N, C-alpha and C positions, 0 to 999 in steps of 0.2 A: 477787854479781850487781850491776852498775852500776844506780844509781838512775835511774829514767825521769823526765826533766823535759822536757815538751812546752811550747814557747811558740808560741802562735798569735796572730799580728797581723793587722790588716787594717782597712779603712774601715767606717763605719756601714753596717749592713744587710747585711754579707756573710754573715751566719749563724754567726758565731763562737760565740756562746753556745749556740745550739741544738745545733751540731754538736759542740762540746766536751763538752756534757752526755751526749751519746750516746756518745761515745768513752770518757768517764770510767767510764761504766756497763759498757761492753763489756770494757775493759781493766783495770778495778778501779783507777782513778786518782783522786786527790783533785782535784776541779774547783774552781778559784777564778775567779769572774767579776769581773774588775777593773772593767769598765764599770758593773756594778751598784753597785760601791762608790762611783764618782764620781757616779752618779745618786742615791744615798742621801745623800751630802754635800750635793749641789745641793738636794735636797728639804728637808734640815734648814735649810739657809741661807735658802731661800725662806720656810719656815714661821716662821723667827726674824727675818724682815724685815732681813736682813743686807745690806750693800752688796756685790752680786755682782761688783763691779769692785775690791774692796778685798782684795788678796792677803793682807796681814797678819791682817785680821780673820777672813777665811775659814780661813786656815791655822791660826790659833789655835783656831778652833772644831773643825777636823778633828783636831788634836792632842789635844784633850779629849773626843773622841768615841769610844765603844766600837762598833766595826763588826765584825760576825761573819757568817759564812755557815755555815748548817747545813741539810742536806737540800734544796739548791737554793733555800732561802729566805734573804733577806738582812735583818739587823737593825741598827738603829742605836740605840744606847742602849736595847737590849732591846725595841724596837718593831719589829714585822714590817712592812716597808715594800715587800715584793716586788711587790705589785701597783701601788701608787701611783707607784713610781719610773718606771713606763712610760707615765705620763700625758703628753699633749702639752705641758702647761706645764713639765714637767721636761725633755722633749726639747729645747725651745726655749732653755733656759739651760745644759744640761750642758756643752756645748763651751766656754762662757765660763769656768766654774769649773774645768774640767779642764785649761785652758790656763795656769792659775796656777802658777808655778815652786814656791812654797811648798807648795801643795796636793799637787803631784805628789810632792815630796820626802817629805812625811809619809806619803802613802799607799804610796809605794814601800817604805818601811821595814815598814809593816803587811803588805803583800803578800808580802814576802820572809820575814817571820816566819811567815806562814801556810803557806808552802811548805817550811819547813824539815823535813827528815827524812821526807819523804813522796815517794812516786811521784805526780807531779802533772801536771796539764794546766791551764795558765793562759791566758787570752785577754785581749786588749786592744789598745792602740795602740802601746805601746813595750815589750812584754815581752822580745822577743828582742834589742832594741837597748839596753835600759837596766835593766828590773827583773830579768830572769833572763838575763843576758849569757852565762853558762856553760851554759845549757840544751843538752842533747845532741841535741834535735830542735827545729828552728825551721821554722814554716810561715807564709807570708804569704798570706792567704785574701782573694781579691777577686772582684769581678764588676762588670759595667757599672752605671752609676748607675740606668739604667731598671730593670734586673733587681733591684737592691737595693731600689729604691723599691717595686716590686710585691710583693716579699716582705714588706717592712715594713708596707705598707698592708694586705695580706691578714691579717697577724698582728694589727694593731690593730683591724680590723673584727671579726675573730673574737672579740676580747676585749671587744667592745661599745664601743670608743672611737670617738667621732664625729670623723671627719677626712675629708679628700679626698685623692685620689692626687696632685693638683697640689701641696698643701701638704706631703705627705710627701716628694715629689720634690725641692722647694726646700729643705726641712729637710736632707735628706742631702747635697745639693750644698753648702749652707752649712757644714755639719759637716765635709765633706771639705776645704773651703778653710781652716777654722779649724785643724783637726787637723794638716793638712800644713805650715801656715805659722807655727805657734806656735814661740816661741823655746825653750821647755822641752821637750825630747825629742819633736819632731815625728813624726808617722806616717810611717814609711818602712820599706822592706824591709831586714832585717839581710843583710849580705853573705853569710853562710852559711845564709840560710833558703831553703827551697824554695817557689817561687812556685806558687800553684794558683789559677787563674781558673775559677770555678764557673758562669759564665754559661751557661745552658742545661742545666745538670746537675741531676739529682734529688738529693734529700737522701741517700738510701742510697748513691748513686754517689760523693758527696763523702766520706761517712763511710769507705766502702771504700778510697777513694784515700788518705786520711790514715792509716788503719790500715796500709796497705801501706807508706807512707813511714816510719811508726814502726817497724814490724817490720824493714824493710830496714836501718835505722840501728842497730838493737839487736844 
């Protein structure tokens, strides 16, 4: 039987991680949250007072970091950072760090290694266009900026993170701009990806739509 490799790309707040986790459980796939990996790297760089504009310095740090994902928890150097990487101060900086060519190259190899020999679902910004170019199922998940901001704001409030809708909206707009315009593997839909606009859709409807796409392709 052909190995199932699902690549899900899309902008910030599109629900990629939440949806991918549910689908991984339903279809017994290994889930790899690449966005969490970039957040973990950003958190470590901040805590180590590194220059967030220095590609060589950050890339060297990433190369010498141990990043792992286990049971939906992410660890960097054996430290569980699952909750802390979602804090606003990480949100503000993650697009800067993730735009660095050296960082993306190092993490791409780590991500590919994680996906080897598994039925896998991986989400991020450049999975179908760069990390898993040969994925047999590619989906570009998107929604309006307002819809994505509402979802992210609700998620952060539920976690007790103090923020405003206006700040979340601006952050998502800014991340869209950085992610789409960076030189190293910018956010874009792969030519062979299925576009799915989830504006106005409930989570279970999105899950069902993606599972149908996967089943139709297999």
